[in-house]
C-alpha positions in Angstrom: 134.4 -158.7 -74.1 131.1 -159.2 -75.8 128.9 -156.5 -77.2 126.7 -156.3 -74.1 129.5 -156.7 -71.6 127.5 -159.3 -69.7 129.2 -161.0 -66.8 129.9 -164.8 -66.8 127.3 -166.2 -64.4 128.1 -169.9 -64.9 129.9 -170.2 -61.5 127.4 -168.2 -59.5 126.3 -170.1 -56.4 125.0 -167.4 -54.1 123.0 -164.3 -55.0 121.8 -161.4 -52.9 119.0 -159.1 -54.0 118.8 -155.8 -52.2 115.5 -153.8 -52.0 115.5 -151.4 -49.1 112.2 -149.8 -49.8 108.5 -149.9 -48.7 106.0 -152.8 -48.9 104.6 -152.3 -52.3 108.1 -151.7 -53.8 109.3 -155.0 -52.4 106.2 -156.9 -53.7 107.0 -155.7 -57.1 110.4 -157.2 -57.0 109.1 -160.8 -56.9 109.5 -161.4 -60.7 113.2 -160.7 -60.2 113.5 -163.6 -57.9 111.5 -165.9 -60.1 113.6 -165.1 -63.1 116.9 -165.6 -61.3 115.9 -169.0 -59.9 114.8 -170.1 -63.4 118.0 -169.0 -65.1 120.4 -170.0 -62.1 118.6 -173.1 -60.8 121.5 -174.2 -58.7 122.2 -170.8 -57.0 120.9 -169.9 -53.5 119.1 -166.6 -53.7 118.7 -164.4 -50.6 116.9 -161.1 -50.1 118.0 -158.0 -48.1 115.1 -155.9 -47.2 113.6 -153.8 -44.3 112.3 -156.1 -41.5 108.7 -154.8 -41.9 108.6 -155.8 -45.6 109.5 -159.5 -44.9 105.8 -160.6 -45.3 105.8 -159.4 -48.9 108.5 -162.1 -49.8 107.8 -164.8 -47.2 106.8 -167.9 -49.0 108.4 -167.2 -52.3 109.8 -170.4 -53.6 112.8 -168.9 -55.2 114.1 -167.2 -52.0 116.3 -169.1 -49.6 116.6 -166.6 -46.8 115.6 -163.1 -45.9 118.2 -160.8 -44.5 116.5 -158.1 -42.5 117.5 -154.5 -41.7 115.5 -153.4 -38.6 114.7 -149.7 -38.8 114.1 -149.7 -35.1 117.8 -149.6 -34.7 117.6 -145.9 -35.4 116.2 -145.4 -32.0 119.2 -147.0 -30.3 122.2 -145.1 -29.2 124.7 -144.2 -31.9 127.2 -146.9 -30.6 124.6 -149.7 -30.3 123.1 -148.8 -33.8 126.5 -148.8 -35.4 127.3 -152.1 -33.8 124.0 -153.7 -35.1 124.7 -152.3 -38.6 128.3 -153.5 -38.5 127.2 -157.0 -37.4 124.7 -157.2 -40.3 127.3 -156.1 -42.9 129.7 -158.7 -41.5 127.0 -161.4 -41.9 126.5 -160.3 -45.5 130.3 -160.5 -46.1 130.7 -163.9 -44.5 128.0 -165.5 -46.8 130.3 -165.3 -49.8 127.9 -164.0 -52.3 129.0 -164.2 -56.0 126.3 -161.8 -57.4 124.7 -158.9 -55.7 121.8 -156.9 -57.3 120.8 -153.6 -55.7 117.4 -152.6 -57.2 117.4 -149.0 -55.8 119.6 -146.0 -55.1 120.9 -145.4 -51.5 123.9 -145.6 -49.5 122.8 -148.5 -47.3 122.3 -150.9 -50.2 125.4 -149.7 -52.0 127.6 -150.3 -48.8 126.1 -153.8 -48.5 127.0 -154.5 -52.2 130.6 -153.2 -51.7 131.1 -155.1 -48.5 129.7 -158.4 -49.8 132.8 -158.9 -51.8 130.8 -160.2 -54.8 132.7 -160.4 -58.0 129.6 -159.2 -59.9 127.8 -156.2 -58.4 124.9 -154.8 -60.5 122.9 -151.6 -59.5 121.1 -148.6 -60.7 123.3 -145.9 -59.2 126.4 -145.0 -61.2 128.5 -144.0 -58.3 131.5 -146.4 -58.7 130.3 -149.2 -56.4 129.0 -151.6 -59.1 130.6 -153.6 -61.9 127.4 -153.3 -64.0 125.0 -150.3 -63.9 121.5 -150.3 -65.5 120.5 -147.1 -67.2 117.4 -145.4 -66.1 114.6 -145.2 -68.7 113.9 -141.4 -69.1 110.1 -142.1 -69.9 107.3 -143.6 -67.9 107.9 -147.3 -67.3 106.4 -149.7 -64.8 108.4 -150.4 -61.8 108.4 -154.1 -62.4 110.2 -153.5 -65.8 112.6 -151.1 -64.3 113.7 -153.6 -61.8 113.9 -156.4 -64.5 116.2 -154.0 -66.4 118.9 -154.8 -63.9 118.7 -158.5 -64.9 118.7 -157.5 -68.6 121.9 -155.6 -67.9 123.7 -158.7 -66.8 122.4 -160.7 -69.8 119.2 -162.3 -68.3 116.2 -161.4 -70.4 112.8 -162.4 -68.9 110.1 -163.8 -71.1 106.6 -162.3 -70.8 105.2 -165.1 -68.7 108.1 -164.9 -66.2 107.2 -161.4 -65.2 104.2 -162.1 -63.0 104.1 -161.1 -59.3 104.1 -163.7 -56.6 102.7 -163.5 -53.1 102.0 -166.3 -50.8 99.2 -166.3 -48.3 99.4 -169.0 -45.6 96.3 -171.0 -44.9 96.2 -169.9 -41.2 95.6 -166.2 -42.5 92.8 -167.4 -44.6 91.2 -169.4 -41.7 91.5 -166.4 -39.4 89.6 -164.2 -41.9 87.0 -166.8 -42.5 86.3 -166.7 -38.7 86.4 -162.9 -38.6 84.5 -162.3 -41.8 81.6 -164.6 -42.4 80.1 -162.7 -45.3 80.2 -164.4 -48.6 80.1 -161.2 -50.6 81.5 -157.8 -49.9 83.3 -154.9 -51.4 86.6 -154.0 -49.6 87.6 -150.3 -49.4 91.1 -149.5 -48.5 91.0 -145.6 -48.8 94.3 -144.8 -47.1 98.0 -144.5 -48.0 101.1 -143.7 -45.9 101.3 -140.7 -48.4 98.2 -138.7 -47.8 98.4 -136.7 -51.0 97.5 -140.0 -52.8 94.2 -140.2 -51.1 90.8 -139.4 -52.5 88.8 -136.8 -50.4 87.1 -138.4 -47.4 83.8 -136.9 -48.2 83.8 -138.6 -51.7 84.8 -141.9 -50.3 81.9 -141.7 -47.7 79.6 -140.8 -50.5 80.8 -143.9 -52.5 80.2 -146.0 -49.5 76.6 -144.7 -49.0 75.9 -145.4 -52.6 77.2 -149.0 -52.4 75.1 -149.6 -49.3 71.9 -148.3 -51.1 72.7 -150.9 -53.7 72.6 -153.6 -51.1 76.4 -154.2 -51.1 78.2 -155.1 -47.9 81.2 -152.9 -47.3 84.5 -153.7 -45.4 87.1 -151.2 -44.6 90.8 -151.7 -44.1 93.9 -149.6 -43.5 97.4 -149.6 -42.4 98.3 -149.6 -38.7 99.1 -145.8 -38.6 96.6 -144.0 -36.3 96.2 -141.3 -39.0 95.0 -143.9 -41.5 92.7 -145.4 -38.9 91.3 -141.9 -38.1 90.5 -141.4 -41.9 88.5 -144.6 -42.0 86.7 -143.8 -38.8 85.5 -140.5 -40.3 84.4 -142.1 -43.6 82.6 -144.9 -41.9 81.0 -143.0 -38.9 77.4 -144.0 -38.5 77.4 -146.3 -41.6 76.5 -150.0 -41.4 79.8 -151.3 -42.4 82.6 -153.6 -41.0 85.6 -151.5 -40.0 88.8 -153.6 -39.8 91.2 -150.6 -40.3 94.5 -151.3 -38.5 93.4 -154.6 -37.2 94.9 -156.9 -39.9 98.3 -158.4 -40.6 99.5 -158.0 -44.2 98.7 -161.6 -44.8 95.2 -161.3 -43.4 94.7 -158.3 -45.6 95.7 -160.5 -48.6 93.2 -163.2 -47.5 90.5 -160.5 -47.4 91.3 -159.3 -50.9 91.2 -162.9 -52.1 87.6 -163.1 -50.8 86.3 -159.7 -51.7 83.9 -159.2 -54.5 86.2 -156.2 -55.4 88.7 -154.0 -53.9 88.6 -150.2 -54.2 91.8 -148.4 -53.2 94.3 -145.6 -54.0 97.9 -146.0 -55.1 99.0 -148.2 -52.2 100.1 -151.8 -51.4 96.7 -153.4 -51.5 96.7 -152.5 -55.2 99.8 -154.6 -55.8 98.4 -157.4 -53.6 95.4 -157.6 -55.9 97.7 -157.6 -58.9 99.5 -160.6 -57.5 96.3 -162.4 -56.6 94.6 -161.5 -59.8 91.6 -160.1 -57.9 89.1 -157.4 -59.1 90.3 -153.9 -58.1 89.3 -150.3 -59.0 92.4 -148.1 -58.3 92.0 -144.3 -57.9 95.1 -142.4 -59.1 95.9 -138.7 -58.6 99.4 -137.2 -58.5 101.2 -140.4 -59.1 101.7 -142.4 -62.3 99.4 -145.4 -63.1 102.0 -146.3 -65.8 104.8 -146.6 -63.2 102.8 -147.8 -60.2 99.4 -149.2 -61.5 98.1 -152.7 -61.9 100.5 -155.2 -63.2 99.4 -158.1 -65.4 96.0 -158.1 -63.7 93.2 -158.4 -66.3 90.6 -157.7 -63.5 91.9 -154.2 -62.7 90.7 -150.8 -63.7 92.3 -147.4 -63.1 90.3 -144.2 -62.6 92.2 -140.9 -63.1 91.8 -137.4 -64.5 93.4 -136.6 -67.8 95.4 -133.6 -66.9 98.7 -132.4 -68.5 100.3 -132.0 -65.0 99.8 -135.7 -64.1 102.0 -137.2 -62.8 103.6 -134.5 -60.7 104.2 -136.5 -57.4 103.6 -133.2 -55.5 101.9 -133.3 -52.1 99.0 -131.4 -53.5 98.8 -128.7 -56.2 101.8 -126.4 -55.5 102.5 -128.3 -52.3 99.0 -127.3 -51.0 98.2 -130.8 -49.6 95.1 -131.0 -51.9 95.3 -132.5 -55.4 92.9 -131.2 -58.0 93.2 -134.3 -60.0 91.7 -136.2 -57.1 89.1 -133.5 -56.0 87.7 -133.6 -59.6 87.2 -137.3 -59.8 83.5 -138.0 -59.3 81.8 -140.7 -57.3 79.8 -141.7 -60.5 83.1 -142.3 -62.3 84.4 -144.8 -59.6 80.9 -146.5 -59.4 80.7 -146.9 -63.2 84.1 -148.6 -63.3 83.2 -150.9 -60.5 80.0 -151.9 -62.4 81.9 -152.4 -65.6 84.4 -154.5 -63.8 81.7 -156.7 -62.6 80.3 -157.1 -66.1 83.5 -157.8 -67.9 84.9 -160.2 -65.3 88.3 -161.4 -66.3 88.5 -159.4 -69.5 91.7 -157.5 -70.4 92.9 -154.6 -68.4 91.4 -151.3 -69.4 92.9 -148.0 -68.0 90.4 -145.2 -68.0 91.5 -141.6 -68.0 
């Protein structure tokens, strides 16, 4: 047994990577697939993710097939749901994986790893399911690196240039957005998140929009499909001469819009990671969450705006659970505008995080 206790991967023919998490989390796994394919070029690499996250991996050249868990099964009767889940686990078992990597904690991914029958099972949860466990870094560390730590644990050490995000946008999505959005230049604002405590106050986002319009900018809004997110955008944009596409875009169409935008302004949400993958200009507003852990990744055209408070990051839903975060309330419109202007000036210069 060697010093690192790395497994022998020479005979690996089939690999399953499990990431049962949300959209942005799944997009941040893409370097894992790229590194695996480069180091194990003859292996077939599959992904096991939630069905709604499939667009984040579709088109990745390293992925052979996406195995989907449909969370709509939870609405079925207990007997039917268990039947669906058992069928999926059997499908994973019959594929004959040699190596399984589970990038997150959770019983569902652990069960799939165990049922797979893979000789090498690597994970981050030390509860007896895995042959190799990656230790969690106790300090702040970007999510991309945390996930790559699982590869390091099995002896695959990625080079710097191998850690870039990858996201494919089909030409059909680009053409649809060219037809729906003829403007050549516009600022895209995505003010919402499925976690409302991450959002900048609506009145400040509206004030920012008004200032942009006064500068002669054209402004487009987007959001997720959740009615609460769409309502937030409607309040911000009410009576303003903007284009409101909130809730009207597929994920690939949103990516095509980010590609074309003069700049994206958003909070800690999936469009930020899309912009990182596409290397597009973005100003990201951070509050209770960590920009070190969830901020821009290898995007020289990104800027983060946050308040330098000792309590950040707290991940609380508002100060003391109040639903209102002082670190976001205190951020001024001028700060965000200033960063947007500097972003335009520096173009593709190196990333600067502003606190």
